[in-house]
Every structure is written in structure tokens, then in C-alpha cells.
N, C-alpha and C positions, 0 to 999 in steps of 0.2 A: 339136559345133562343125563348121560347114561348111568346105570347103576354103579359101575366101577368108579366112575368119577365122583359120584355122590358119596360112596363109601370112603374113598380116599380123602375127600373133603371132611367128612364126619370124623374120621380117625385123626386127621390133623387138628381139628378143633378140640377134640377130646384130649389129645396130648398137650396142647397149649393150655387148656383149662386146668389140667393136673399140674403142669409145670408152674403156672402163674398163680396157683391157689395161695391164699394167705397161710402163713406158718401156723396160725392157730386153728386151721380147719380141722374139725374132729376126725380122728382116725377112721371111724366107721363110714364117714362120708367119703373120704379118700378111697377107701376100699370099694365102695359102690361105684365110684367113678372109674377106678382101675378095672373093675369087672366089666363095666360097660365098654371100656376100651378094648378089652380082650375079646368080647363078643363081636364088636365091629371088625376087629382084625381077623377073626376066624371067618366071619361071613365074607369078607373081602378075599381071603385066601382060598375059600371054597367056591368062589364065583366061577361059573363056567361061561364060555363064549355064548352059548345059547341063552342063558339067563340075561346076559348083558344085552344081547340084541333085542330081547323081548321087552325091555324096560326103557327103550329110547323114547 
């Protein structure tokens, strides 16, 4: 799995995790999850073709 595919998968899992979290999940935990999602999305958006090729 190349880095782009791996990041897309991780973003998808993080989104699902946030969406399906119990209603009583503490706000600070949700905030941490959302920040991790943002970091994954930024990394995915900044990925260049060279980086993608080097991680196959």
C-alpha cells in the first residue's frame, strides 16, 4: 500500500471513529480525535508524487 492509499484509509477510519463515537464521549477526547484527523488530512493534501513513490 503506498503512502497516499494508507493516508486515505487512516482519514476514513478517523472520520468513522468520530462519527460513530458514543454521545457521552468527553469533549476533550473528541477534540483530540478531530485534531488528529486534521493532521492526517494536511499530510495527505501535502503529499507529493515523489514521497508517494518512495513509500511503496
